[in-house]
C-alpha positions in Angstrom: 0.0 -0.3 0.0 1.1 3.7 -0.4 1.8 5.4 2.8 -1.6 6.4 4.6 -0.8 10.1 6.0 -3.6 12.6 7.2 -3.2 15.8 9.5 -6.5 17.5 10.7 -7.4 20.7 12.7 -7.9 20.1 16.3 -9.9 21.8 18.6 -8.7 22.3 22.3 -10.5 19.5 24.7 -12.3 17.5 21.9 -11.7 14.3 20.4 -11.6 14.0 16.5 -12.4 11.0 14.6 -10.0 10.3 11.5 -10.7 7.6 9.1 -8.0 6.3 6.6 -8.5 4.1 3.6 -5.2 2.8 2.3 -4.5 2.6 -1.4 -3.4 -0.1 -2.9 0.5 0.0 -4.1 0.3 -1.6 -7.6 3.1 -1.9 -10.4 1.4 0.6 -13.3 4.7 -0.8 -15.6 8.6 -0.4 -16.1 10.8 1.8 -18.0 14.5 1.6 -18.7 16.3 4.4 -16.8 18.7 4.6 -19.7 16.0 5.4 -22.3 12.8 6.5 -20.5 9.3 5.7 -21.2 5.6 6.0 -20.5 4.0 5.0 -17.9 -0.3 5.0 -17.5 -2.1 4.6 -14.2 -5.6 3.9 -13.4 -8.0 6.4 -14.9 -5.8 7.2 -18.1 -3.1 9.3 -16.0 0.5 9.2 -17.5 3.6 9.8 -16.4 6.5 10.4 -19.4 10.1 10.0 -17.8 13.0 11.1 -20.1 16.3 9.3 -20.9 18.7 9.0 -18.0 16.4 10.7 -15.4 17.2 8.2 -12.4 19.0 8.4 -9.5 19.5 6.2 -6.4 18.6 7.4 -3.2 22.2 8.3 -2.7 22.3 10.2 -5.5 24.1 8.0 -8.1 23.3 7.5 -11.4 20.8 4.4 -11.9 20.9 2.6 -15.5 18.6 -0.5 -14.8 14.9 -1.3 -15.0 12.8 1.1 -12.9 9.6 -0.1 -11.3 6.8 2.8 -11.3 3.7 2.5 -8.5 1.8 5.0 -9.8 -2.1 5.9 -8.6 -4.8 8.5 -9.8 -7.2 10.0 -7.4 -10.3 10.8 -8.6 -11.4 14.1 -7.2 -15.1 13.2 -7.8 -14.6 9.9 -5.7 -17.2 8.9 -2.9 -14.2 7.9 -1.1 -12.0 11.0 -1.9 -11.8 12.4 1.8 -10.5 8.7 3.1 -7.7 8.3 0.6 -6.2 11.4 -0.1 -2.8 12.3 1.7 -3.0 15.1 4.7 -6.4 17.1 4.7 -6.6 19.7 1.7 -4.5 22.5 3.5 -1.8 23.7 1.3 1.2 26.2 2.0 1.9 28.7 -0.8 5.2 29.6 -1.4 4.9 33.0 0.6 3.8 31.0 3.9 0.3 31.4 3.9 -1.9 28.4 4.5 -4.8 27.8 2.0 -7.8 25.5 1.7 -7.7 23.6 -1.6 -10.6 22.6 -3.8 -8.9 19.4 -5.9 -9.1 18.4 -9.6 -7.0 15.7 -9.3 -4.0 14.0 -8.1 -1.0 11.7 -9.3 1.1 10.1 -7.3 4.0 7.3 -7.7 6.8 5.8 -6.0 9.6 4.3 -7.7 12.0 1.6 -7.2 14.5 -1.0 -8.7 13.9 -4.6 -8.9 15.3 -5.2 -5.4 12.8 -2.5 -3.8 15.7 0.2 -3.3 14.0 3.6 -3.6 14.7 6.0 -7.0 14.7 9.4 -7.3 14.5 11.8 -10.1 17.9 13.1 -10.8 18.6 16.9 -10.3 17.9 18.9 -13.5 15.6 16.2 -14.8 11.6 16.2 -14.8 8.9 14.0 -15.9 5.6 14.7 -17.4 2.6 14.3 -15.6 -1.2 14.4 -17.2 -4.2 14.3 -14.8 -7.4 13.4 -16.5 -10.2 16.0 -15.3 -13.5 14.3 -15.0 -16.5 15.1 -17.3 -18.2 16.7 -14.2 -15.3 19.0 -13.6 -14.2 20.3 -16.9 -16.4 23.4 -17.4 -15.3 24.5 -14.0 -11.5 23.4 -14.4 -9.3 26.8 -15.2 -6.9 26.8 -18.2 -3.9 27.1 -15.9 -4.1 25.6 -12.3 -1.7 25.8 -9.3 0.2 22.5 -8.9 1.1 21.1 -5.0 3.3 18.8 -4.4 2.5 16.6 -1.0 5.4 17.3 1.8 5.5 14.0 4.0 7.7 15.6 6.5 5.3 18.3 7.1 2.2 16.6 5.9 1.5 19.8 4.1 0.6 20.1 0.7 3.4 22.6 -0.6 2.3 25.2 -4.1 5.0 24.2 -6.5 4.6 25.4 -10.1 1.6 25.1 -12.4 -0.4 22.9 -14.5 -2.2 24.0 -17.8 -5.4 22.6 -19.4 -5.6 20.7 -22.8 -8.7 19.1 -23.3 -9.7 16.7 -20.5 -6.1 16.8 -18.9 -3.7 18.8 -16.7 -0.2 18.7 -17.9 2.7 19.4 -15.4 6.7 18.8 -15.2 7.7 17.4 -11.9 11.0 17.0 -10.4 10.2 14.7 -7.8 7.7 12.2 -6.3 5.3 11.4 -4.1 1.7 12.9 -4.6 1.1 15.8 -7.0 -2.3 17.9 -6.8 -4.2 20.4 -9.1 -6.1 22.9 -7.2 -7.7 26.3 -6.9 -6.5 27.8 -3.6 -8.7 29.9 -1.0 -6.6 31.8 1.8 -10.0 33.1 3.0 -11.7 30.8 5.5 -12.9 30.2 8.9 -13.2 27.5 11.3 -17.2 26.0 11.3 -18.0 23.8 14.3 -21.1 21.6 15.3 -22.6 18.8 17.1 -25.1 16.5 15.4 -27.8 15.5 18.2 -30.7 12.8 17.5 -33.6 14.7 18.6 -35.6 11.2 19.4 -33.3 10.0 21.5 -31.0 12.8 22.5 -28.0 11.0 21.9 -25.2 12.3 19.6 -24.7 10.9 16.1 -21.3 9.5 16.4 -19.1 8.6 13.7 -21.6 10.0 11.5 -20.2 11.6 7.8 -21.2 15.0 7.2 -20.0 17.9 4.5 -20.5 21.1 3.6 -20.9 22.1 -0.1 -20.1 25.7 -1.9 -22.4 27.1 -4.9 -20.1 25.4 -7.3 -20.7 22.0 -5.9 -17.4 21.5 -4.6 -17.1 20.2 -0.7 -15.3 19.4 2.1 -16.1 16.3 4.8 -15.9 15.7 8.2 -16.7 12.9 10.8 -18.4 13.5 14.1 -16.8 12.4 17.0 -17.9 10.2 20.0 -20.2 13.4 21.3 -21.3 14.5 17.4 -19.1 17.2 17.2 -16.9 17.8 14.0 -15.1 21.0 13.0 -13.0 22.2 10.4 -12.5 24.9 7.9 -14.7 26.4 5.3 -14.7 29.3 2.8 -15.7 32.7 4.5 -18.3 35.0 3.2 -19.9 32.3 1.2 -23.6 30.7 1.2 -23.1 26.8 2.1 -24.9 23.8 2.7 -24.8 21.7 5.4 -25.6 17.9 4.7 -25.5 14.8 6.9 -25.5 11.3 5.1 -24.9 7.8 5.8 -21.6 7.4 4.5 -20.0 7.9 1.4 -20.8 4.6 0.3 -24.4 4.3 0.1 -24.7 8.3 0.1 -28.1 9.0 1.3 -28.4 12.3 2.7 -30.7 12.2 5.8 -30.4 16.1 6.7 -29.9 19.1 4.8 -30.0 23.2 6.0 -28.3 25.9 4.4 -25.8 27.9 6.3 -23.4 31.3 6.2 -22.3 33.4 4.9 -19.9 33.6 7.7 -17.1 36.2 8.4 -15.8 35.3 12.1 -15.1 31.9 13.2 -18.8 30.5 14.1 -19.8 27.7 16.5 -23.3 26.2 15.1 -23.9 24.6 18.6 -26.0 21.7 18.7 -28.1 20.7 15.7 -30.9 18.6 16.5 -31.6 16.1 13.6 -35.4 14.4 13.6 -34.9 10.8 11.9 -37.6 8.3 11.2 -37.1 5.5 13.9 -36.2 3.2 10.5 -33.2 5.2 9.6 -31.1 5.1 13.0 -29.9 2.8 15.3 -29.5 4.0 19.2 -27.2 1.7 21.0 -27.1 1.9 25.2 -25.1 0.0 27.7 -22.5 -0.1 30.4 -18.7 -1.1 30.8 -17.4 -3.0 33.5 -14.1 -4.1 34.6 -12.9 -7.4 35.7 -14.0 -6.8 39.2 -17.8 -6.0 38.1 -17.2 -2.1 38.6 -17.9 0.5 36.2 -15.3 1.5 33.9 -15.0 5.1 34.1 -12.4 5.7 31.9 -12.9 3.4 28.6 -14.9 3.3 25.2 -16.9 1.2 22.8 -15.8 0.4 19.6 -18.5 -0.7 17.0 -17.9 -1.4 13.8 -21.0 -2.2 10.7 -19.6 -5.2 8.7 -22.0 -4.8 6.1 -20.4 -4.2 3.1 -22.2 -1.4 1.7 -22.4 0.2 5.3 -19.1 1.0 5.8 -19.5 2.9 9.3 -17.9 2.5 12.6 -18.7 4.4 16.2 -16.7 5.3 19.2 -18.6 6.1 22.4 -16.8 6.8 25.7 -18.3 6.1 28.9 -19.5 8.5 31.7 -18.6 8.6 35.1 -21.3 5.5 35.8 -19.9 3.4 33.1 -22.6 4.0 30.8 -22.9 5.1 27.0 -25.3 6.1 24.7 -24.9 6.9 20.8 -26.8 6.8 17.6 -25.7 5.7 14.2 -27.3 6.3 11.0 -28.5 2.9 9.1 -27.7 4.0 5.4 -29.1 0.3 4.0 -32.4 0.6 5.2 -32.5 -3.2 6.4 -30.7 -5.6 8.6 -27.4 -4.3 10.1 -24.7 -6.8 10.9 -22.2 -4.9 13.5 -19.7 -5.8 15.9 -18.2 -4.1 19.0 -15.8 -4.3 21.6 -15.2 -2.6 25.0 -11.8 -1.2 26.3 -10.6 -0.2 29.9 -8.1 2.4 29.8 -7.1 2.6 33.1 -6.8 -1.5 33.0 -5.6 -2.0 29.6 -8.3 -4.7 29.3 -10.6 -5.3 26.7 -13.5 -7.5 26.1 -14.0 -10.2 23.2 -15.7 -9.1 20.2 -18.9 -9.6 19.9 -21.3 -9.9 16.9 -25.1 -9.2 16.5 -27.7 -7.5 14.0 -30.4 -4.9 14.2 -32.4 -2.9 12.2 -33.6 0.2 13.8 -34.6 1.6 16.9 -32.7 1.3 20.8 -30.7 -1.6 21.1 -29.4 -2.0 24.8 -26.1 -4.1 24.6 -26.3 -4.7 28.8 -23.3 -5.0 30.7 -20.3 -5.6 28.5 -17.5 -7.1 30.4 -14.2 -5.2 29.5 -11.6 -8.1 30.8 -9.3 -9.5 28.6 -5.7 -9.4 27.2 -5.3 -8.6 23.2 -5.2 -11.6 21.2 -4.9 -11.9 17.7 -6.8 -14.0 14.8 -5.4 -14.1 11.2 -8.2 -15.8 8.8 -7.0 -17.8 5.5 -9.3 -17.9 2.8 -8.5 -19.8 -0.3 -10.3 -19.7 -3.5 -11.0 -17.9 -6.8 -11.1 -14.3 -8.1 -10.2 -14.5 -11.7 -7.3 -16.7 -11.1 -6.3 -18.7 -7.9 -6.2 -16.3 -4.9 -5.3 -16.5 -1.4 -6.9 -14.2 1.2 -5.5 -13.1 4.9 -7.6 -11.4 6.8 -9.5 -9.6 3.6 -6.0 -8.6 1.9 -5.7 -11.3 -1.7 -2.6 -12.6 -2.8 -2.7 -13.6 -6.3 -0.9 -17.3 -6.6 -1.3 -17.4 -10.2 -1.3 -15.7 -13.5 -3.3 -18.3 -15.1 -6.3 -16.3 -15.3 -9.7 -18.0 -15.4 -7.9 -21.7 -15.4 -6.6 -21.9 -11.9 -7.8 -22.4 -8.3 -7.1 -22.6 -4.8 -9.2 -25.1 -3.1 -7.7 -25.8 0.7 -5.5 -23.9 2.8 -3.7 -24.9 5.7 -1.5 -23.1 8.0 1.9 -24.2 10.0 3.7 -22.1 12.6 4.4 -19.2 9.9 4.2 -21.1 7.0 0.8 -21.1 4.3 0.4 -24.1 2.4 -2.4 -23.7 -0.5 -3.5 -26.7 -2.5 -5.1 -26.4 -5.9 -4.4 -26.3 -9.7 -3.2 -24.1 -12.8 -4.5 -25.2 -16.2 -5.4 -28.6 -15.4 -2.3 -29.6 -13.3 -1.8 -29.8 -9.6 0.1 -27.3 -7.4 1.0 -26.5 -4.2 2.0 -23.1 -2.9 3.9 -22.5 0.1 3.9 -19.0 1.1 3.1 -17.9 -2.3 5.9 -20.0 -3.9 4.4 -22.8 -6.3 5.5 -26.5 -6.7 4.0 -28.9 -9.0 2.3 -31.7 -7.9 3.1 -34.2 -10.6 6.2 -34.2 -12.5 4.7 -35.5 -15.7 2.6 -34.5 -18.5 -0.6 -35.5 -17.0 -3.1 -33.8 -15.8 -3.4 -33.8 -11.8 -5.9 -32.1 -9.2 -5.4 -31.2 -5.6 -8.3 -30.9 -3.5 -7.0 -30.9 0.3 -3.9 -30.6 2.3 -2.6 -30.8 5.5 0.4 -30.5 7.2 1.7 -32.4 10.4 5.2 -31.5 11.6 7.5 -31.3 8.9 5.7 -33.2 6.5 3.1 -31.9 3.7 0.0 -34.2 2.8 -1.7 -33.6 -0.5 -4.8 -35.6 -1.4 -6.2 -35.4 -5.0 -5.5 -37.1 -8.2 -4.0 -37.6 -11.7 -5.0 -38.9 -15.1 -4.2 -42.2 -16.2 -4.0 -42.7 -19.9 -3.8 -46.5 -19.7 -7.0 -46.5 -18.4 -8.2 -43.1 -19.4 -9.3 -42.4 -16.2 -8.5 -40.3 -12.9 -6.8 -42.5 -10.3 -7.4 -41.2 -6.5 -4.0 -40.3 -4.6 -2.4 -38.8 -1.8 0.9 -37.1 -1.6 3.1 -37.2 1.3 6.4 -34.6 0.5 5.8 -35.0 -3.2 5.9 -39.0 -3.0 2.2 -40.2 -4.1 0.6 -43.2 -3.0 -2.3 -44.8 -5.0 -5.6 -45.2 -3.6 -7.6 -46.5 -6.8 -6.3 -47.3 -10.3 -8.4 -48.9 -12.5 -10.2 -48.7 -15.4 -13.0 -46.6 -13.0 -12.7 -43.1 -12.4 -11.7 -42.2 -8.9 -11.4 -39.0 -6.6 -9.9 -38.1 -3.4 -11.5 -35.0 -1.7 -10.0 -34.3 1.9 -7.2 -35.5 4.0 -6.4 -35.9 7.7 -3.3 -37.0 9.5 -3.0 -38.3 12.8 0.3 -39.3 13.9 1.6 -41.8 11.4 -2.1 -42.7 10.2 -3.3 -40.9 6.8 -7.2 -40.6 6.0 -8.5 -39.5 2.8 -11.7 -39.4 1.5 -13.4 -39.4 -1.8 -15.7 -41.1 -4.3 -15.3 -44.3 -7.0 -17.5 -44.9 -9.9 -19.3 -48.3 -9.4 -20.4 -49.7 -12.8 -23.4 -51.9 -11.0 -25.1 -48.9 -10.2 -24.1 -46.3 -12.7 -23.0 -43.6 -9.9 -20.0 -42.9 -7.4 -19.8 -44.6 -4.0 -18.0 -42.7 -0.9 -14.8 -44.1 -0.3 -12.6 -43.8 3.2 -9.0 -44.9 3.0 -6.7 -45.4 6.2 -2.9 -45.5 5.2 -3.7 -46.3 1.8 -6.4 -49.4 2.6 -10.1 -48.8 2.3 -12.4 -48.9 5.1 -15.8 -49.8 4.7 -18.5 -47.0 5.0 -22.2 -48.3 5.7 -24.8 -47.3 3.5 -28.8 -47.6 3.4 -29.8 -50.4 1.4 -31.9 -48.5 -0.8 -28.7 -46.4 -1.7 -28.0 -45.9 -5.3 -25.0 -43.6 -4.8 -22.9 -41.6 -2.5 -19.9 -39.6 -2.1 -17.2 -38.4 1.1 -16.2 -34.8 1.1 -14.5 -34.3 4.3 -12.7 -36.2 7.0 -11.7 -35.5 10.5 -10.3 -37.9 13.3 -10.7 -37.4 17.1 -9.7 -39.7 19.4 -10.8 -43.1 18.0 -13.5 -41.6 16.2 -13.4 -41.0 12.5 -16.0 -38.8 11.2 -17.1 -38.3 7.6 -19.2 -36.2 5.7 -20.9 -36.2 2.4 -24.0 -37.2 0.8 -26.3 -40.4 0.0 -28.3 -40.6 -2.7 -31.7 -42.4 -2.9 -34.5 -43.5 -5.0 -37.5 -41.6 -5.3 -40.8 -42.6 -6.5 -43.1 -40.4 -8.3 -43.6 -36.8 -8.6 -40.9 -36.7 -11.6 -38.3 -37.2 -9.4 -36.2 -40.3 -9.9 -33.6 -39.9 -7.1 -32.5 -37.3 -3.9 -29.5 -36.4 -2.4 -29.1 -36.1 1.2 -26.6 -34.9 3.8 -25.1 -37.6 5.8 -22.3 -37.8 8.5 -20.6 -41.5 9.2 -19.3 -41.9 12.9 -16.8 -44.8 12.2 -18.5 -46.2 9.3 -22.0 -46.0 10.3 -24.2 -43.1 8.5 -26.6 -40.8 10.2 -28.5 -38.0 7.7 -28.8 -34.7 8.9 -31.9 -32.7 9.8 -33.4 -30.7 7.0 -31.4 -32.4 4.6 -33.7 -33.3 1.8 -31.8 -33.1 -1.6 -28.5 -31.8 0.0 -25.1 -32.1 0.7 -22.6 -32.0 3.4 -19.1 -30.2 1.9 -17.0 -29.7 5.6 -16.6 -31.2 8.8 -14.8 -29.8 11.9 -14.6 -31.2 15.4 -14.0 -28.6 18.7 -13.8 -30.0 22.0 -17.0 -32.3 22.1 -18.7 -30.4 19.5 -19.3 -31.8 15.6 -19.9 -28.9 13.2 -21.0 -29.9 9.7 -21.5 -27.2 6.6 -23.2 -27.9 3.3 -26.2 -26.7 1.7 -29.7 -28.1 0.9 -31.9 -27.2 -2.2 -35.9 -26.2 -1.3 -38.1 -25.5 -4.6 -34.8 -24.8 -6.7 -33.1 -22.4 -4.2 -30.2 -23.4 -2.0 -29.9 -22.8 1.4 -26.5 -22.7 3.0 -26.5 -24.8 6.4 -24.6 -25.3 9.6 -25.1 -28.3 11.7 -23.8 -28.8 15.4 -24.2 -32.2 16.8 -27.2 -32.9 14.2 -28.7 -29.8 14.7 -29.1 -27.3 12.2 -28.2 -24.0 13.9 -28.1 -22.0 10.6 -29.3 -21.3 7.2 -28.9 -18.9 4.6 -31.3 -18.5 1.6 -29.2 -18.1 -1.8 -26.0 -19.8 -0.3 -23.7 -22.7 -0.4 -21.2 -23.1 2.4 -18.2 -24.7 1.2 -15.8 -25.1 4.4 -15.8 -24.4 8.3 -13.1 -23.6 10.7 -13.9 -23.2 14.6 -11.5 -21.4 16.7 -12.3 -21.0 20.7 -16.3 -19.6 20.4 -15.8 -18.5 17.1 -17.2 -20.3 14.1 -15.9 -19.2 10.5 -17.6 -20.4 7.5 -17.0 -19.6 4.2 -19.3 -19.8 1.2 -20.7 -18.7 -2.0 -23.7 -17.3 -4.0 -26.0 -19.8 -5.2 -26.1 -17.8 -8.4 -23.0 -17.6 -10.0 -23.8 -15.5 -12.8 -24.8 -12.9 -10.5 -22.2 -9.6 -11.4 -21.4 -8.6 -7.6 -19.5 -9.7 -4.8 -20.2 -13.7 -5.1 -18.1 -15.4 -2.0 -18.8 -14.6 1.7 -17.5 -15.2 5.1 -19.8 -15.7 8.1 -18.2 -15.6 11.9 -20.5 -16.8 14.3 -23.6 -16.8 11.6 -23.1 -13.3 10.4 -21.8 -12.4 7.3 -18.8 -9.8 7.5 -17.2 -7.9 4.7 -14.1 -10.2 4.3 -13.9 -9.6 0.9 -13.4 -6.3 -0.3 -14.6 -6.9 -3.9 -17.2 -5.3 -6.4 -18.3 -6.6 -9.9 -16.1 -9.7 -9.9 -17.0 -13.2 -9.1 -15.3 -14.7 -6.3 -15.5 -18.4 -5.1 -14.3 -19.0 -1.6 -13.3 -22.6 -1.3 -11.6 -23.1 2.1 -10.8 -21.3 5.4 -8.3 -21.7 8.0 -7.9 -19.4 11.1 -4.8 -18.9 12.8 
């Protein structure tokens, strides 16, 4: 990521809310230092480097390849106030502070192949072109002041001009990080106000608000724990004050004309009347480890619905109580999580997950009594290519777009192992570095990976040209063991290792029933899985071992007479070879099983009226069902249950993959308009 740097104007005795969204540091291209070249960034911004224009950090001439990481910041983007460096205050060449109205920014970082910083040589300049959005083209001046972001002072500094040509501004620059095209205004005052929910007489905390000028430009602010916000606004101008849910959903809940202002002004409390459906009011009490009120602490609440993008901080009073309101801009059920912190004792509560639509929610007594613990969530899947996410941050495992997948993830110590495939060949990635599963031209695949000590076990299969079929296999440290190798197709789906025993599940085609039969192998030898007498097919998708008990999850297929349906698959769990149907499992499948203590968790889905429902069963009882989804994998850590899945409509042009924590959807995947598939989850 590029550095996230923010400065803000403070008010004595007041807390301030600052929100920073980091921008991904993407390689835009490379140039040869001796020849120079052109780099095109997002949005069509360009940087033209002349020949022999680069030096190292020590000033020595550099002649190799230059990696250019560049970024254009759209001045009309909804997230502009969260991504910009600083806060659009600039210092002119004569030392006067201005508030800036941006027409676009371009930044870049230069590095050699080893990541060492490079700079523009003295006497050389690069040509930067800034796209001008169509909505700003009529107000964009022919010449505009250019500002460079100085990371040391955290201020924009006046440094030249840019010239308008068509729909772009062009400028010569002699250094990087970010450059900014702005109209400056040295006539400004400080304005502050406090937003209050009139219905509850509580502050609207962490609420986005903006001040708009007549020309449509604006400045943003976010209220603090008391609903207070302050900032600089143009002097002697009529303005509009707006309150809205977030920059993401953009719903304006309140608007009023204000100004003009000549001196610094405080508007005091602004009481906003909202329908009950548009806000959620939270109350509660923080307690320390002794059960006494926390008088020096706060609650941090985050909405984890992807299109809400909000959060809140509220401090306790002398009795340990808190009360605050947040806007619910999605107009429906809002998922949230919260955590309490005791400053005095340096303790905190667990992270608690829940959901609400509107009204007042009493969170009750919250015990801020626990040490800080970290949890890392790893998800393997597909987003255009095989991909691994750690805590929502994606890592490309392959460059084989649309023909690779990550199917299983396992974390051992500091090493992360992923099993999958690329262009029809099984692959294993360790910390992002790929190795081949099969050292031949035979097609292969990987479905499951397990690490025990220093040994890496992989379940999958290989295509056998002599039999024209797939053989089920597992590999230990790259050495294969064949489970089934005959003229019928056999597939391995899951692997689990206990000591020296290796358990693998899968399925093998059976010609007598013209269908597949579930299989379990221990150390390469098949173990019988009992099936109902009427069974006409089965498959085993997941295996775990707890003590002397072996659990297998999958499905069995039974014939159906009448109704136009010939068979039905039922989610099934085998305990030591004996099958049990899972409840509410007509036309269903069990995909993944996990043992935590004495509890057995199974995920999968059912199909009711051609609508899939993601399922979670605990100890044979259905505890969660979500319409429109399929659950693929489960992991339990402590009291927290993590399930990953995918929307059942694979043609939907939106975020498809999902991570549930304790039954509630999270915003783990930060992607839009791109099909994403989550296949496996591991929590460390």
